[in-house]
MARZA-5000 format. One line per 3 residues: their letters; for each residue y negated, z negated, x of N, C-alpha, C. Coordinates in steps of 0.001 Angstrom, whole numbers, plus 524288, in hexadecimal, padded with zeros to 5 digits. Layout:
N
a) Y:Z:X:Y:Z:X:Y:Z:X; ...
***
This chain:
328
mns) 74418:20FCE:AA0A3:740FD:213B9:A9A95:74703:2132A:A982A; 744A4:211F6:A948C:748E1:2126D:A90A5:74970:2189E:A8C05; 7422D:21A66:A8AED:74489:21ECC:A86E3:73F28:22209:A8921
lti) 73E6B:226EC:A88EE:739AB:22A4D:A889A:73981:23010:A873A; 73680:23224:A86FC:7366D:23634:A81DA:73347:23BD4:A867C; 73554:23ED6:A8574:7353C:2450F:A89CD:73361:247CA:A8637
ttp) 72E0C:24CC1:A8A0B:72DBE:24F84:A8395:72BF4:254D6:A8B7A; 72ED4:2590E:A893A:72FCB:25D0C:A8D7B:72E0B:2623D:A8AA1; 72CB5:2648A:A8F1B:72844:267BA:A8909:72D70:26D78:A8844
srl) 72BC7:270AD:A8565:72F0D:276F6:A8401:72DFA:279FC:A8881; 731AB:27F49:A875F:72FE5:282FE:A89E2:73084:286A2:A88C8; 72C47:28D7C:A8B56:72D3F:291D6:A8D49:730C4:29612:A8E2E
hfg) 735E4:29679:A8D8A:7377F:298A4:A92A5:73718:2A14E:A9126; 7347F:2A2D2:A940B:73224:2A7B2:A9525:73629:2AB48:A9716; 7394A:2A8E3:A98AB:73EF1:2ADCF:A9726:74011:2ABD2:A9E69
lld) 745FC:2AF64:A9C6E:74B7E:2AD92:AA4FB:746FA:2B152:AA716; 74918:2B1D0:AAC40:744D0:2B431:AB079:74AE5:2B965:AAEB1; 74FF1:2B6F0:AAFF3:7513A:2BB5D:AB4C1:7577C:2B9A7:AB1CD
mng) 757E7:2BD80:AABA4:75E29:2BDD0:AAAF6:7616D:2C1FC:AABAC; 75FD3:2C346:AB24C:76379:2C79E:AB3E2:7677E:2C5B6:AB91D; 76340:2C197:ABB48:7683E:2BFAD:ABF64:76B83:2C184:AC50B
qig) 7678F:2C555:AC466:76C3D:2C9D6:AC8ED:767B3:2C78E:ACF8B; 765A1:2C22F:ACEF6:762BE:2C0F7:AD312:7666D:2BAE8:AD3D5; 76853:2BA4D:AD2E7:76BAD:2B51D:AD0DC:76A14:2B061:AD06B
rid) 7650B:2B118:ACE61:7639E:2AD62:AC928:76271:2AF0C:AC46E; 76314:2AE57:ABD32:76107:2AEF6:ABA1B:760D6:2A987:AB718; 75CE7:2ABD5:AB46B:75935:2A688:AAE8F:75396:2A7E8:AB241
ggv) 752EB:2A3D6:AB3A7:74CA8:2A2B7:AB777:74713:2A49A:AAEDE; 74432:2A32A:AB1DA:7408E:2A0EB:AAB3A:73B19:2A07D:AAD7F; 7368E:2A12E:AA8E1:732DD:2A1FE:AA74F:72F95:29BB1:AA21B
gla) 7303E:29A0E:AA30D:72C17:2977B:A9FD8:728AE:2930B:AA0F1; 7278E:28F61:A99FD:723F1:28B6B:A9A3A:72426:28807:A96B0; 72517:28315:A98A7:723B8:27D81:A9550:71F97:27DA7:A91D3
ldt) 720FD:27B9E:A8D37:71CBF:27A3B:A8914:71A55:27568:A85D8; 716B1:272C2:A86AC:71659:26E1B:A83A4:71873:26EF3:A7E1A; 718EC:271C0:A7B11:71926:2733B:A7509:71BED:277C4:A7532
pht) 71F7C:27668:A72F3:7245B:2714C:A6F33:72731:26D17:A7614; 7278D:26999:A7541:72918:2672B:A7737:7319F:2632B:A7557; 732B0:2610B:A78C9:7368E:25FDE:A78FE:73431:258A9:A7A27
slk) 73689:25456:A78C0:7360B:24E58:A76AB:738C3:24DAA:A7631; 73C2F:24A2D:A7AF8:7414E:2449B:A7768:73F54:24007:A79C7; 74288:23CB7:A75C2:73FB9:2379B:A778D:74687:23660:A7818
lsk) 746FE:232C3:A7D60:74CE7:23118:A7FDA:74BD2:228A4:A8119; 74FCD:22938:A7F80:7514C:222A4:A8247:75733:221C1:A8072; 75693:21E5A:A8454:75BEB:21E60:A85D0:76100:21A58:A8285
ads) 762D6:21CD2:A8407:76840:2181B:A8078:76D40:219D5:A81C7; 7724B:217CD:A7DBB:776F3:2170E:A7F04:77997:21BB0:A7E1D; 77933:22118:A7C0D:77C37:22466:A7A90:77803:228DF:A7A01
vev) 7782F:22D01:A7B1F:774DC:23211:A7779:773BE:23354:A7587; 76E18:23382:A70E2:76D6E:23398:A6CB5:767CE:237C3:A6BDC; 7687A:23C51:A6A25:7646C:2400A:A6978:76406:23F46:A6354
ssd) 75E5B:2402D:A63CD:75BD0:2416A:A5B6D:7588C:24449:A5BDC; 75511:2432F:A56B6:75135:245B8:A55D7:75009:24829:A50F7; 74B70:24966:A50A3:748DC:247C3:A49E7:74B2F:24C64:A48E9
tdt) 749ED:251A2:A4C86:74BA1:254D4:A4855:751C8:259A5:A496F; 7544E:25D04:A4623:75909:25C35:A489B:758B9:26261:A4A4F; 75876:25F32:A4EEF:7590C:262C6:A54FC:75F1B:26457:A570D
eei) 75FEA:26BB7:A566A:7651C:26B30:A579E:766AA:26B2E:A5DC5; 76253:267ED:A61CA:7616A:26846:A676E:763F0:2602B:A690B; 762CD:25D51:A6595:766EA:2597E:A667F:76B5F:258D0:A6930
arl) 77092:259AD:A64F9:7741D:25AD9:A6804:774ED:25CE7:A6C83; 77363:26250:A70AA:770B0:261C9:A73D1:76E0A:25C86:A7855; 76B8A:259FD:A75F5:765BD:255C4:A794C:76BA8:25004:A78F6
qaa) 76F7A:250F8:A74EC:77239:24C23:A74EF:776EB:24E98:A7A78; 77827:25463:A7A88:77DB8:255CF:A7E72:77791:25373:A8441; 77550:25542:A853F:77047:254D8:A8A54:771A1:24E0A:A8992
aes) 76F14:24D1A:A8855:76E8C:24695:A87D6:773A4:24314:A8ABB; 77746:244A4:A8803:77BDA:243DE:A88F8:77A6C:2431F:A8E84; 77CC2:2494A:A909C:77EE2:24A5D:A961C:77B8E:24B0C:A9934
vck) 77592:248C0:A98F0:774DB:24557:A9E05:7757E:23F40:A9D58; 77415:23E99:A98EE:77665:23719:A98C7:77BF3:2386D:A9C91; 7818A:2391F:A9AAC:78415:23A99:A9CFE:78324:23C05:AA43B
hyg) 780F2:23F5C:AA2D5:77F59:24050:AA833:77D8A:23B83:AAE1C; 77C1A:23905:AAAA4:778AA:234EB:AAE3C:77A50:22E6F:AAB10; 77F2E:2309C:AA985:7806B:22B20:AA8CF:77DE7:2256E:AA48E
fsg) 77986:22999:AA29D:7743B:22493:A9CFE:77773:224B4:A97DE; 7766C:22130:A9901:7795D:21EBC:A92D3:77606:2223D:A8E49; 77343:2258E:A8D73:772BB:224E9:A8736:76CEB:22800:A899B
vki) 7696F:22A94:A8497:765B0:22C58:A8478:76453:22CA9:A7DAB; 7612A:22A7E:A79CC:75D99:22AE1:A74BF:75A02:23144:A75C4; 75C85:233E6:A73F1:75579:23854:A75E3:754C6:23B22:A6E16
fvv) 74FF7:23ADC:A6E81:74C8F:23BAA:A6781:74B82:2424D:A6A75; 74A5E:245BC:A6676:748BD:249FB:A680A:74398:248E2:A66B0; 73F59:2492E:A67E5:73AC1:2471F:A651A:738F1:24D9D:A6406
kqp) 73927:25012:A66B6:73963:25508:A6539:738E8:2597A:A6799; 73B2E:25F04:A64D0:73CFD:26290:A68DF:73B45:26A74:A66B6; 738E4:26C26:A6A7C:73901:26FEE:A6841:73C75:27261:A652E
rph) 73CD6:27586:A5F63:7405F:27A3D:A5C90:7434E:27CC9:A6386; 748B2:279D8:A6192:74DBD:27DE9:A66D2:74EC8:28389:A6411; 74F6A:286CD:A69E1:75133:28C5D:A6911:74B00:28E69:A674E
vgl) 74902:28F4C:A6977:7423F:29118:A6782:740FA:293E4:A6C56; 7420F:29251:A71C5:7426E:2922B:A7641:73EE3:29033:A77B5; 73E3D:28B12:A78B4:739C7:28765:A7ABA:73BF6:28410:A7C62
gsa) 74368:28483:A7DA6:744AC:28109:A82B8:746AD:27C5D:A82C0; 74691:27948:A7B05:747E8:27591:A78CC:74C8E:2733D:A7AC8; 74F3D:277C8:A7C10:75545:27317:A7EC4:753B2:27245:A8389
tqm) 752DB:27336:A858D:75339:271D3:A8BD1:74D4C:26E68:A8BE1; 74B6D:26F08:A88BD:7482D:26808:A8986:748DC:264EB:A88B7; 74AD5:265C6:A83A3:74CA2:25FAE:A819C:75197:25E4B:A83DD
lva) 75656:262B6:A861F:759B6:260FA:A89FB:7589A:25EA5:A8F7A; 7543E:25FD8:A915B:754EF:25F33:A96AC:74DC5:25ADF:A976D; 74BCB:25A2D:A90B9:74881:253DD:A926C:74D15:250B9:A8F25
asl) 74FEA:25028:A8C43:75354:24D65:A8C67:75665:249DE:A90F2; 758C4:24E43:A9486:75B92:24D07:A9929:757EC:24B59:A9D01; 75201:24E6D:A9F69:74F9C:2491B:AA24E:74EDE:24401:A9ECB
aic) 74DD3:2442C:A99BD:74B8D:2409B:A99E1:74F25:23B65:A9802; 755B2:23C8E:A97F6:757E3:23897:A982B:75941:235DB:A9D07; 758F5:239F2:AA169:75A4F:238AE:AA779:752DF:233FA:AA7B7
rly) 74F0F:23583:AA540:74996:23111:AA61A:74B1A:22CFE:AA4AE; 74F11:22D12:A9F99:74F78:226FD:A9CE6:752E2:224C3:A9E38; 7564F:22756:AA437:7592B:221B2:AA4B9:7568B:223E1:AAAF6
nlk) 751D0:225AB:AAC84:74E89:22477:AB1D8:75097:226AB:AB5C6; 75360:22C76:AB3F6:756CC:22E52:AB85E:752E1:2355C:AB7A6; 74F9C:2353B:ABC8E:74DB9:23BAD:ABB1A:74F6A:23EEE:ABD94
vsa) 74FF9:242C3:ABB9C:7515A:24750:ABC33:75049:24E50:ABC75; 74FE1:25200:ABC9C:74B64:25428:ABB44:74E0C:25727:AB6C7; 74984:25B33:AB779:74AEF:25F58:AB18E:74FE8:26111:AB139
tea) 75001:26580:AB605:753D5:267D1:AB947:758E4:26555:AB838; 759DA:25EE9:AB94F:75D73:25D66:ABA00:75E10:25BED:AB3BD; 75A50:25B53:AB09A:75B67:25769:AAAD1:75E40:25DB6:AA7ED
anl) 75C66:2637E:AA80F:75EAD:265D5:AA6AD:7632B:2675A:AA73F; 762C5:26624:AAC75:76A8C:267B7:AAED0:76CC3:2654A:AAA6D; 76C2C:25FA0:AAA28:77078:25BAD:AA79B:770B7:25D72:AA225
vgr) 76CD5:25FEF:AA022:76CA0:261FF:A98E5:76EAA:26A0A:A9A16; 76FAC:26AC6:A9ECC:7702B:270ED:A9DEE:76C79:271FB:A9A4C; 767B3:2718B:A9DCA:763E8:27660:A9C93:7615E:278A4:AA095
ggt) 75FAF:27E5C:AA01A:75DD4:27EE9:AA42C:761C7:28414:AAA25; 76659:2864D:AA44E:767F2:288D5:AA712:76815:28E87:AA6E5; 76345:29048:AA33F:75FC5:2951D:AA44C:759CA:29552:AA5BA
sgi) 75886:290D7:AA27F:7534B:29234:AA569:751AD:28AA7:AA828; 74DDE:28D0F:AA95E:74A35:28732:AAAF1:7468D:284C1:AA894; 7449E:28874:AA661:73DEA:286F9:AA358:73F1D:281BC:AA13E
gia) 74281:282D5:A9E36:741A6:27D59:A9A73:7413B:27A47:A9EAB; 744C7:27916:AA1DA:74430:27301:AA44C:74051:270F7:AA755; 73FC0:2768A:AABC3:73A0D:2764F:AAE38:73671:2736F:AA990
avd) 7351A:2764F:AA30D:730B6:27681:A9FDA:7301F:26EE8:A9F2E; 73680:26DDB:A9D8E:737BD:2674C:A9D14:73479:2658F:AA53B; 73710:265A6:AA6D9:7344C:26457:AAD43:72F7B:262B5:AABB5
agg) 72AD8:26705:AABF8:72796:266E0:AB032:724A6:26A1A:AACB4; 7262C:26CCD:AA727:723B9:27184:AA5C4:72197:27790:AA8CB; 71CD3:279DE:AA5F5:71B25:27E4C:AA809:71DD6:28285:AA835
fiv) 71ABB:284F4:AAAA1:71CEA:28AFB:AA944:7206A:28B72:AB081; 72550:28B71:AAEDF:72996:28CAC:AB050:72C3A:29221:AB12E; 73074:2938D:AB685:73370:2995A:AB939:73839:29476:ABACC
dgg) 73BF6:295EF:AB8E6:74071:29281:ABB6E:745C8:29617:ABC8D; 74816:296E0:AC254:74A75:29A89:AC4CE:75039:29BCD:AC327; 7537D:29B1E:ABF77:75550:29B2E:ABDBF:75A55:29913:ABF33
hrf) 75F86:29BBF:ABF04:76437:29A56:ABF53:767C8:29ECB:AC637; 76B30:29D01:AC8BF:76E5E:29FEC:ACC2A:7729A:2A3CE:AC5FE; 77345:2A72A:AC9DA:776B9:2AA81:AC590:77C2A:2AD6A:AC8AD
rqg) 77EB0:2AA6E:AC625:7832E:2AD90:AC8AA:783E8:2AC1E:ACFC7; 7825A:2A792:AD068:78153:2A7D8:AD34E:78501:2A280:AD88A; 78AA6:2A2AF:AD45C:78C70:29DF2:AD62A:78CB5:29A2D:AD25F
ans) 791F6:296D7:AD1A4:7948E:2930A:ACCCE:78F0C:290BF:AC9E5; 789A9:28C15:ACDB3:786AA:28C17:ACAC4:784D7:28F0A:AC833; 783E3:2936C:AC8F5:77FE6:29663:AC663:781B0:2983A:AC236
kqd) 77D56:29B1C:ABE80:77B8D:29B75:ABB26:77EBB:29FE9:AB887; 783CF:2A278:AB5D7:78632:2A631:AB54C:7852E:2AB31:AB38E; 782C5:2A90E:AAE96:782EF:2AC66:AABD2:77D75:2AE34:AA8C9
yap) 77A11:2AFAD:AA50C:773F5:2B0C6:AA2A0:7761C:2ACEF:A9E3F; 77285:2A99B:A9CE3:77308:2A487:A989A:77159:2A117:A9811; 76EF2:29E77:A92E2:76973:29A5C:A9227:76C0C:2953D:A92E4
ssa) 76685:292F1:A95D3:76710:28E17:A9616:76C27:28A61:A9204; 76C09:28B19:A8FDF:77015:2898C:A8A5C:77594:28998:A8E41; 77767:28E8A:A8BEE:77C13:290EC:A8F29:77DE5:290CD:A9629
stn) 77ABE:28DA2:A998A:77A96:28DA9:A9DCB:777FA:288D5:AA16E; 77CE3:28338:A9E07:77A05:27DDE:AA053:77DB1:27DE3:AA4E1; 7822C:281D3:AA827:782A8:2801D:AADDB:77DA8:27FF7:AAF22
sap) 77AD6:28380:AAF3E:77704:284AD:AB27D:77266:28092:AB36A; 77128:280FC:AB828:76C14:27BB4:ABAEC:7652A:280AD:AB7FD; 762B1:27BCF:AB661:75E6B:27F3A:AB526:75A53:28193:AB8EF
ppv) 757CC:28531:ABB3C:7568D:2880B:ABF12:75200:28720:AC08B; 7508A:28733:AC597:74C70:283A3:AC7FA:74613:2864D:AC49A; 741D5:285CB:AC56F:73E36:286F8:AC466:739AF:28859:AC80D
imr) 73AF9:28E3D:AC8E7:73754:28E49:ACC2E:7322F:28F9D:ACDA0; 72F9C:28F72:AC80B:72AA5:28C38:AC7CC:7288A:289F8:AC20C; 723D3:283FB:AC14E:72264:28154:ABECA:71E2A:28256:ABCB6
hdf) 71959:283F6:ABC50:71324:28600:ABA8C:711B7:28374:AB6FF; 70C1D:27F53:AB6F1:70A11:27E87:AB325:70A8C:28492:AB119; 707A9:28424:AA995:707D1:28994:AA90E:702E8:28751:AA6DD
pew) 6FDF6:28B92:AA63D:6F81B:28C12:AA452:6F898:2877E:A9F53; 6F33C:28842:A9C7A:6F37A:2850B:A970D:6F271:28A1E:A9386; 6F34F:28CBA:A91F4:6F5CB:29052:A90C7:6F88C:28FAD:A8AEA
dvl) 6F687:292C8:A861B:6F713:29070:A814C:6FBC5:291B5:A8189; 702E7:28EDF:A7FF5:7087B:293A1:A7E47:706F6:292B5:A7AED; 7092A:297CD:A7690:70AA7:296E8:A7073:71006:298B7:A6F8E
vvi) 712A3:294CB:A6D4C:7161C:29463:A6CF4:71A9E:296BE:A653F; 71BE9:299A0:A6602:71C51:29BA3:A5E22:7222F:29D69:A603B; 7256B:29B00:A5BC2:72BD2:29B46:A5A07:72A9B:29CCB:A5616
plg) 72E6F:29EC3:A54A4:72EB1:2A1D6:A50FF:731FF:29FC1:A4DB0; 735C5:29F79:A4839:739C7:29CE5:A4873:73FF0:29E04:A4947; 74403:29B8B:A4AB1:7497B:29E0A:A4D27:747A9:29B49:A5282
kga) 74DDA:29D81:A55B2:74FDA:29CF8:A590B:74EF2:29F54:A5D87; 75035:29C73:A6211:751E0:2A232:A64F0:757CE:2A1EE:A6898; 75940:2A3E1:A6B8E:75EC8:2A458:A6D78:75F1B:29D8E:A6EA2
sgv) 7636B:29BFD:A70D2:7685A:297A2:A7097:76CA7:296A1:A717B; 76FEC:294A9:A73FF:77346:2941F:A7457:777D9:29835:A7516; 77B22:299B5:A6E52:77FA7:29DEE:A716A:77CF0:2A32A:A7197
gea) 77A3D:2A40F:A6D61:7757B:2A7D3:A6E21:7725B:2AA13:A722D; 77051:2A571:A747A:76C34:2A4BE:A7835:76F90:2A8C0:A7CA8; 77334:2A7BB:A808B:7781D:2A66C:A84C6:778F1:2ABF1:A82D3
slf) 77B15:2AEC1:A7D5D:77DDC:2B42D:A7CE9:7787A:2BA4E:A7DE9; 77471:2B65B:A7D8F:76FB1:2B978:A7F8B:76CC3:2B9ED:A8387; 76E18:2B4C2:A87E1:76EF1:2B587:A8D6B:77245:2BAC9:A8E2D
qdg) 77663:2BA62:A8C0A:77B98:2BDDD:A8CB5:77A59:2C3BA:A8F46; 777E4:2C574:A893C:775DD:2C6F9:A85B9:77063:2CCC0:A8918; 76D58:2C702:A8CA5:7677D:2C9D5:A8DFF:76940:2CB1E:A92D7
cpi) 76D3C:2C8D1:A9697:76C46:2C716:A9D4E:7703D:2CA9C:A9CD8; 7711E:2CDD7:AA239:76AF3:2CD4C:AA665:76669:2D15E:AA32F; 7633C:2CCA6:AA6A6:75E18:2D4E6:AA665:75DF5:2D6B7:AAA75
pla) 75B0A:2D9C7:AA74E:75A38:2DCE5:AAE7B:75706:2DA2F:AB431; 75A10:2DC36:AB607:7578A:2D943:ABB4E:74FA6:2DB16:ABCA6; 74D73:2E143:ABA20:74B5A:2E1E9:ABB23:744FD:2DE34:AB620
evq) 747FB:2DC7D:AB367:7446B:2D9E1:AB197:74571:2D4E5:AB01F; 74897:2D0B5:AB4FF:748A9:2CE4C:AB746:74459:2CDF9:ABABA; 744A8:2D0F1:ABCCE:74158:2D2FF:AC53F:73BF1:2D175:AC00F
emc) 73B49:2D767:ABC28:7357B:2D446:ABB22:73455:2D05A:AB831; 736C1:2CD2E:AB69C:73689:2C9C8:AB3B0:73450:2C62F:AB72B; 73670:2C3DA:ABD0D:7347E:2C2E7:AC074:73087:2C265:AC29F
hiv) 73018:2C6B8:AC1F6:728E6:2CA6D:AC542:725BE:2C943:AC27A; 72663:2C8A4:ABD10:72239:2C640:ABA0D:72067:2C28D:AB9EF; 72519:2BEE6:AB806:7255D:2B902:ABA06:72126:2B68C:ABDE6
lmk) 723AC:2B8C1:AC55D:72075:2B987:AC9A0:719BE:2BA67:AC9C2; 71A26:2BE0A:AC874:71580:2C1EF:ACB20:7125D:2C053:AC604; 712E2:2BF22:AC21E:70F85:2C13F:ABC40:70F5A:2B9DD:AB84F
mlp) 71464:2B91B:AB8FC:714AA:2B4F4:AB58C:7106A:2AC65:AB77B; 71569:2B02E:ABCFA:7122A:2A952:ABF77:70DF4:2A838:AC0D2; 70B76:2AE12:AC44A:7067D:2ACD8:AC5A0:70198:2AD4A:AC0F8
all) 703B4:2AFC8:ABB82:700FB:2AE04:AB96F:7012B:2A8A0:AB63B; 702AC:2A78E:AB70B:70498:2A0E7:AB3A7:70125:29D2E:AB8FF; 70205:29DD9:ABC38:6FE41:29CDB:AC178:6F9C7:29B8D:AC17F
esd) 6F6EF:2A309:AC060:6F399:2A34A:ABD91:6F018:2A1BE:AB939; 6F23D:29DF7:AB6E6:6F118:29EDD:AB0C5:6EF7C:2A1EE:AADB7; 6F1CA:2A9DC:AAFC2:6F02A:2ADB9:AACBC:6F3C2:2ADAC:AA800
ids) 6F07E:2AD9C:AA44F:6F499:2AD59:A9E23:6F50D:2B0A2:A9D88; 6F1F8:2B6E6:A9E6B:6F429:2BCEB:A9D64:6F8A8:2BECB:AA036; 6F846:2BDC3:AA727:6FC21:2BF32:AA96E:7016C:2BA4D:AA8C8
fge) 701AE:2B7CA:AA8CE:704CA:2B53B:AA587:70941:2B4D3:AA0D1; 70489:2B722:A9EDF:70633:2BA18:A9699:707EF:2BFBA:A982A; 707B4:2BFAC:A9AC5:7086C:2C754:A9CBA:70EDD:2C695:A9EA8
sle) 70ED7:2C34E:AA215:71576:2C2E1:AA3D5:716C9:2C104:AA10F; 71572:2BC92:AA068:71B93:2BA6B:A9B3B:71BB1:2BDF6:A9679; 717E9:2C0DE:A94E2:71A59:2C4E7:A9169:72013:2CA15:A9513
ayq) 71C35:2CA7A:A9AD8:71FC9:2CBBF:A9972:7248C:2CC20:A9CB2; 72554:2C62D:A9E1F:72A52:2C4C6:AA03C:72F87:2C444:A9B51; 72A29:2C3D0:A965C:72DC9:2C367:A902D:73345:2C802:A914A
hlg) 730FD:2CDFF:A91A8:72FBB:2D02A:A903E:73631:2D305:A9310; 73734:2CF70:A98E6:73B1D:2D109:A9B8C:74025:2CD10:A9B24; 743A3:2D0D7:A9D88:74804:2CB96:A9E91:7496F:2C738:A98D5
fkr) 74E2B:2C5CD:A9A07:750FF:2C1E7:A956C:74DA8:2C27E:A9084; 747E3:2C27E:A9278:742BE:2BED0:A8C33:7440C:2C4D0:A8AC8; 74422:2C82A:A8C70:741DA:2CE10:A896E:748BC:2CED0:A8405
fef) 74E45:2CC06:A877A:75000:2CB28:A84DD:75182:2C964:A7FF7; 74F3C:2C387:A8252:74E79:2BF0A:A7ED5:74C0A:2C0C4:A785E; 746C3:2C47A:A7B41:74481:2C712:A77BC:74745:2CA71:A742E
qtq) 74985:2CB8B:A755C:74A8A:2D0F8:A7240:7507E:2CF82:A6EE7; 75168:2C865:A6EF2:754C8:2C5A0:A6DA0:752F9:2C393:A6566; 74DFB:2C52C:A665E:749EA:2C168:A63FF:7485B:2C524:A5FC0
sel) 74614:2C537:A59C7:745D9:2C537:A578E:74029:2C770:A5612; 740B9:2CA9B:A52C9:73AB1:2CED1:A52C1:737A5:2C821:A5113; 737E9:2C554:A4E64:73266:2C0FB:A4BEA:72E8F:2BDF2:A5322
irn) 73486:2BEEF:A5549:7332B:2BA45:A5D09:72FD6:2C0D3:A6089; 730BA:2C554:A5F11:72EC5:2C9C9:A6141:7298F:2CBF9:A5ED2; 72AC4:2CB86:A5973:7224F:2CB32:A574C:71F80:2C636:A573F
crt) 72361:2C29E:A57F9:71DB7:2BEAF:A5B64:71C66:2BFE2:A5FB8; 72121:2C036:A6304:71F2D:2C26E:A68A4:71C7A:2C505:A6935; 71C56:2C8E0:A65FE:716F3:2CD6C:A6681:710AA:2CAAE:A6292
mlk) 7120D:2C71C:A5ED9:70E85:2C5DC:A5CD1:70A69:2C250:A5E1D; 70E96:2BFCE:A6365:7097C:2BB9A:A6629:709B2:2BE3E:A6C95; 70AE4:2C253:A6B8A:70587:2C635:A71F0:702F9:2C8F4:A6CCA
dhg) 70474:2C947:A6A72:70049:2CD94:A67BA:6FA28:2CC6C:A66F3; 6F92E:2C615:A651E:6F5F7:2C0A1:A62EE:6F29E:2BEBA:A6A4A; 6F5D7:2C157:A6BE1:6F1D2:2BEE0:A72B6:6F72F:2BA47:A7452
gqg) 6F8C0:2B939:A735B:6FF6D:2B5AA:A75FE:7009C:2B75E:A7C91; 6FF82:2B574:A80D5:70145:2B7BB:A85AD:70745:2B651:A8722; 709CE:2B7CA:A8B87:71046:2B535:A8980:714A5:2B52D:A86D7
vgm) 7127B:2B81D:A846D:71497:2B6AB:A7FC8:71A6A:2B828:A7FB3; 71E4E:2B431:A7DFC:723E8:2B525:A7F41:72580:2B05F:A7CE8; 72C71:2B15A:A7CA9:73019:2AFCC:A7B30:73209:2AAE6:A7FC5
ssw) 73356:2A4CB:A7D19:736B7:2A23D:A80DB:73B2A:2A114:A7FC3; 73EA3:2A05A:A829E:7446C:2A2C9:A8259:74427:2A6A8:A80BE; 74AAA:2A6C0:A797B:74B10:2A754:A78FC:748DA:2A986:A7379
gpt) 74358:2A55F:A731E:740BC:2A64F:A6EC4:741FA:2A2C3:A6B2A; 74141:2A374:A6597:73AC8:2A5AD:A65F2:73645:2A30F:A6621; 7364B:2A0B7:A69FD:73179:29EB3:A6B3E:72EAE:2A239:A6E39
lfa) 729FF:2A42B:A6F88:72630:2A7B0:A6EA7:722DE:2A4DA:A6EA8; 71E70:2A666:A757A:71B6A:2A5B7:A769C:7170E:2A935:A7715; 70EE8:2A649:A7821:70D64:2A76A:A7957:708AB:2A4C8:A7D11
fge) 706E1:2A6E6:A821F:7025D:2A547:A8465:6FEC9:2A602:A82FE; 6F7F0:2A151:A82EB:6F569:2A241:A8441:6F022:29F5D:A84DC; 6EB23:2A2E3:A8547:6E828:29CC6:A873A:6E5F9:299E3:A814E
dlc) 6E63F:29DB6:A7C3A:6E773:299FD:A7977:6E8EA:29A91:A72CE; 6EA62:29AEB:A736E:6EFDD:29DB1:A6F51:6EEB5:29BBB:A6716; 6EBE1:29930:A6803:6EAD7:295F7:A6474:6EAC9:29BE7:A5F2E
glr) 6E97A:29FB5:A5EAE:6E81C:2A2DA:A5C6A:6ED6E:2A627:A594C; 6F105:2A414:A5E92:6F572:2A94C:A5E42:6F919:2A54C:A5DC9; 6F9E4:2A16F:A5CDF:6FBAF:29B8F:A5B57:6FC77:29CE4:A549D
qta) 6F5CD:29DDD:A5344:6F5EA:29EBF:A4D8F:6F9E7:2A356:A4B4F; 6F851:2A753:A4EF9:6F973:2ACF1:A4D0F:6FFF8:2ABF9:A4D44; 7038B:2AA2E:A514C:7094A:2AA08:A50BB:70926:2A544:A4C1F
enw) 70749:2A16E:A4A55:70850:29E16:A453C:70920:2A42D:A419A; 70603:2A3EB:A3EA0:70252:2A7D9:A3A73:70947:2ACD4:A3AEA; 70B94:2AE24:A405A:70C84:2B355:A40C3:712D6:2B0EF:A3FFB
lne) 713EA:2ABFA:A41EF:71A36:2A7B9:A40B2:71AFE:2A7E2:A3AC3; 7176C:2A630:A3933:718FF:2A394:A34BC:71820:2A8E8:A2FEB; 7158C:2AC5A:A315B:71815:2B0ED:A2F8F:71CDD:2B2D2:A2F88
rgg) 71EAA:2B363:A3255:72675:2B5AC:A330F:72943:2B052:A33D3; 72AA5:2AB50:A3103:72B82:2A8CF:A30B3:72ADC:2A3D7:A3507; 726E4:2A32A:A361E:725E1:29E4A:A36E4:7283B:29D51:A3ECB
gev) 72596:29758:A4024:726A0:296A8:A46EE:723BD:292F9:A4868; 7245B:292CD:A4BCF:7214B:28ECA:A4F00:71D1F:28FFB:A53CE; 71746:28EDF:A539B:71346:290E3:A561D:70F9C:28CCD:A577E
flt) 7111A:28DA9:A5E1F:70CFC:287BD:A603E:70A4B:289B1:A655E; 7064B:28661:A657B:70297:28764:A6B50:704A9:28381:A6E81; 706A0:28477:A72E5:7085E:27F74:A7616:70406:2825B:A7DC2
kan) 705B3:27DC4:A82D7:70553:27F13:A85B9:708EE:27D88:A8932; 70849:27F87:A8E29:70ECF:28128:A934D:70EAD:27B2D:A9327; 7132E:277D4:A94D1:712CD:27221:A96DF:71223:27166:A9D87
nag) 710DB:26E90:A9D14:711A5:26DEB:AA5DF:713ED:26AC2:AA6E0; 7139E:26820:AA250:716D4:262F0:AA641:71D4F:26128:AA630; 71F77:263B7:AA10D:7251E:25F15:AA012:7249C:25BDF:A9D0E
ltv) 728D6:25B7F:A9E0F:72AAC:2569D:A9BAC:727DE:2517E:A9BF2; 72629:24FE6:A97E5:724EE:2494C:A967D:727D5:24529:A95BC; 72832:23F03:A9900:72BDA:23CC0:A9756:7281D:236F2:A93C2
sed) 728AB:23542:A92B5:727E0:2311E:A9307:72AC9:22C39:A8EE2; 72B12:22698:A929B:72CAC:2217E:A8E67:72A56:21FA1:A8B27; 72E7D:22028:A87F8:72E35:21E8A:A8296:72E30:217A9:A8360
d) 72D44:2130F:A88DB:73018:20DFA:A86FF:72C27:20E7B:A8CDF
***
């Protein structure tokens, strides 16, 4: 095989589960793979590493470094990567993880080496906090990850930090992955960017540790309401549990850092019939679930246009994960 195209889903991250750590683990989380938007890369064998894109994306340098790392690790001669499509970075859809893990997997596939999504993520330093994006690439669906060992020896995580600052931590185990129902997912992205880099790392220090009682309540919600609702395709109970989850723990702190526009947008989505309304990662991406959200989509578009604009679209969950096609 000399060239291929890899396409991966984006993801919603509903919130980190345990940012207390008293039990000996931290992080953990719940999330969902989305059909739209997606990341698409075209790769071909080469004698050196070359990365390009039609758009001026700030992620090109990171992709270049990741591809060089993978090629050096396995002794591959090189690769040419063209970024066909990528979601906007730093809006809460996991674009960096999707792109880097996709590239790592695809380079190995190009050279007939089969590696797991976890191995591919480890090579490019992703998954040090959340495993949702990696699992979304691997198999899509609704995902719960089990976090990392915390201050339990040399190979455990030693501090509260985002994935971008936790490159020495291996991706967490996936506790559960399940197909998601065919509900509408409304994605609303007001203008602006969420926290990233040094700013994000600082916010982790400011917001942690989360009180143990809140962590325990979140675990109760996930185990005894959210997961049963998912398995029974009960959208009312699922929505209630997700909104309760989003008002607790580290997600509560994440919302406190947001602008009034984001908080008001969440209220608007809920007031106009959205279920399971929440924010993905550090935002600004908001989401809502429902059986038919065409009307809410129009309402959200009008609301955003009156307040500076943004992006609104309907999608579904992705229950498959990555796709790879040979180009020759």
